[in-house]
C-alpha positions as CSV (number, residue, x, y, z in Angstrom):
1,M,137.7,104.5,141.6
2,N,134.3,104.1,140.0
3,I,131.7,106.8,140.8
4,I,128.0,105.9,140.4
5,E,125.4,108.6,140.3
6,C,122.2,107.9,142.2
7,N,118.5,108.4,141.2
8,I,118.7,111.9,142.7
9,P,121.5,114.4,142.1
10,G,124.1,114.9,144.8
11,P,124.6,111.6,146.6
12,L,127.2,109.3,144.9
13,I,128.2,105.7,145.3
14,I,131.9,105.3,145.3
15,E,133.6,102.0,144.5
16,P,137.3,102.1,145.3
17,K,139.9,100.2,143.5
18,V,140.6,97.1,145.6
19,F,144.0,95.3,145.2
20,G,143.8,91.8,146.6
21,D,145.7,88.5,146.6
22,E,146.0,85.5,148.8
23,R,147.3,87.7,151.7
24,G,144.3,90.0,151.8
25,F,143.5,93.3,150.2
26,F,144.4,97.0,150.0
27,L,142.3,100.0,149.1
28,E,142.5,103.8,149.4
29,T,139.5,105.1,151.3
30,W,140.5,108.7,150.9
31,N,142.9,110.4,148.6
32,N,142.4,114.2,148.3
33,A,143.9,114.4,144.8
34,A,142.0,111.4,143.4
35,F,138.7,112.7,144.8
36,A,139.3,116.2,143.5
37,Q,140.1,114.8,140.1
38,A,136.7,113.1,140.2
39,G,135.1,116.5,141.0
40,L,134.8,116.0,144.8
41,N,136.8,118.9,146.3
42,L,136.1,118.0,149.9
43,Q,137.7,119.1,153.2
44,F,137.0,116.9,156.1
45,V,137.2,118.1,159.7
46,Q,136.0,115.1,161.7
47,D,136.0,111.3,161.6
48,N,133.3,109.2,163.4
49,H,132.8,105.5,164.1
50,S,129.7,103.7,165.4
51,R,129.0,100.1,166.1
52,S,125.5,98.7,166.1
53,K,123.6,95.5,166.5
54,K,121.4,94.1,163.7
55,G,118.2,96.0,163.4
56,V,119.4,99.4,164.7
57,L,118.1,102.3,162.7
58,R,120.0,105.6,163.1
59,G,118.6,108.7,161.4
60,M,117.5,110.6,159.5
61,H,119.9,113.2,160.8
62,F,121.0,116.5,159.5
63,Q,122.3,119.8,160.8
64,N,120.8,123.2,159.9
65,P,122.7,125.5,160.0
66,E,126.2,124.2,159.7
67,P,125.3,121.2,157.5
68,Q,127.6,118.3,157.2
69,G,128.6,116.4,154.1
70,K,129.5,112.8,154.9
71,L,131.6,110.2,153.2
72,V,130.4,106.9,154.8
73,R,131.5,103.3,154.7
74,V,131.2,100.0,156.5
75,V,134.3,98.1,157.7
76,R,132.4,95.2,159.4
77,G,128.9,94.0,158.8
78,A,126.4,95.7,156.5
79,V,123.9,98.6,156.4
80,Y,121.2,100.0,154.2
81,D,122.2,103.6,153.9
82,V,119.8,106.4,152.9
83,A,120.0,110.1,152.0
84,V,116.9,112.4,151.7
85,D,117.1,115.7,149.8
86,L,116.1,118.5,152.1
87,R,116.9,121.4,149.7
88,R,113.6,123.2,149.1
89,S,114.9,124.7,145.9
90,S,115.8,121.3,144.5
91,P,113.5,119.5,142.0
92,T,114.1,116.3,144.1
93,F,113.2,117.9,147.5
94,G,111.8,115.1,149.7
95,K,113.1,112.3,147.5
96,W,115.4,109.6,148.8
97,T,118.1,107.3,147.6
98,G,119.5,104.2,149.3
99,V,122.4,101.8,148.9
100,T,123.7,98.7,150.7
101,L,127.2,99.2,152.1
102,S,129.1,96.3,153.5
103,A,132.6,95.2,154.5
104,E,132.3,92.7,151.6
105,N,131.4,95.2,148.8
106,K,133.7,98.0,150.2
107,R,131.5,100.7,148.7
108,M,131.4,104.2,150.0
109,F,128.5,106.7,149.9
110,W,128.9,110.5,149.6
111,V,126.0,112.3,151.3
112,P,126.3,116.0,150.5
113,E,125.3,119.0,152.6
114,G,121.5,119.6,152.5
115,F,120.5,115.9,152.9
116,A,119.2,114.0,155.8
117,H,121.2,110.8,156.4
118,G,120.4,107.5,158.2
119,F,121.0,103.8,158.0
120,L,119.6,100.4,159.1
121,T,122.1,97.8,160.2
122,L,121.7,94.5,158.5
123,E,124.2,92.4,160.5
124,D,125.3,92.3,164.2
125,D,128.3,94.2,165.3
126,T,128.3,96.5,162.2
127,D,131.1,99.1,162.2
128,F,130.2,102.3,160.4
129,L,132.8,105.0,159.6
130,Y,132.2,108.4,158.3
131,K,134.1,111.6,157.5
132,C,132.4,114.9,158.0
133,T,132.9,118.3,156.3
134,A,131.7,120.2,159.4
135,P,132.0,119.4,163.1
136,Y,129.1,118.0,165.0
137,A,127.0,120.8,166.4
138,P,124.3,119.3,168.7
139,Q,122.5,122.6,168.9
140,N,121.9,122.5,165.1
141,E,121.0,118.8,164.8
142,A,117.6,117.6,163.8
143,S,115.9,114.4,162.7
144,L,113.5,113.8,159.8
145,A,111.1,111.0,160.7
146,W,112.6,107.7,159.4
147,D,109.1,106.5,158.5
148,D,107.5,109.7,157.2
149,P,105.0,108.5,154.5
150,A,105.5,111.7,152.6
151,V,109.1,110.6,151.9
152,G,108.3,106.8,151.7
153,I,111.7,105.3,152.4
154,E,111.6,101.6,151.5
155,W,113.7,100.2,154.4
156,P,114.6,96.5,153.9
157,L,113.0,95.6,157.3
158,G,111.7,92.1,156.5
159,D,110.8,90.8,159.9
160,I,113.1,93.3,161.7
161,Q,111.5,95.5,164.3
162,P,114.0,98.5,164.1
163,Q,115.6,99.7,167.3
164,I,115.4,103.5,167.4
165,S,116.7,106.1,169.9
166,A,114.2,108.3,171.6
167,K,115.7,111.3,169.7
168,D,115.1,109.5,166.3
169,A,111.6,108.4,167.3
170,A,110.8,112.1,167.8
171,G,111.9,112.9,164.2
172,L,109.8,115.5,162.4
173,S,107.7,115.0,159.2
174,L,109.0,116.5,156.0
175,D,106.6,119.4,156.2
176,K,107.8,120.3,159.7
177,V,111.6,120.1,159.3
178,Q,113.8,123.2,158.9
179,A,114.8,122.5,155.3
180,F,117.6,124.1,153.4
181,A,117.1,126.9,150.9
């Protein structure tokens, strides 16, 4: 697999080896030994799957305490996926990085603990899968405002009016979130 560092330390773009022929393709989406050899010693406790219409924006979610690391991928459709550094001690606190994930490019995105995470669906019926390092704890979940000008995420909205849940519409600004140490 090919691991690509992002513009901020922590999140990684992972390009798996894809073996294909006229019948289709095969790829490993998780291999504990291969990921450990690449420096990612991860233990996952939960797998999740969401499906969304084009223009759905989910995020920017995080849990504090009990943060989750997430290994995310798309198996149908496409998303613009974003991570925001919420570690106050980090020199990149409040900075973001984004990547397009699609069924076509088969990329994965590692979002470590201490980051807010969210995505915008770019196609209808997008299936988004993710593995988590900690279980979902609704009592610890929070949302960073997806459109906080202090963060300045450049969502590829074009003429899309994003569909946002009430919970995500109530996301907090960077100066109001309970950030990590």
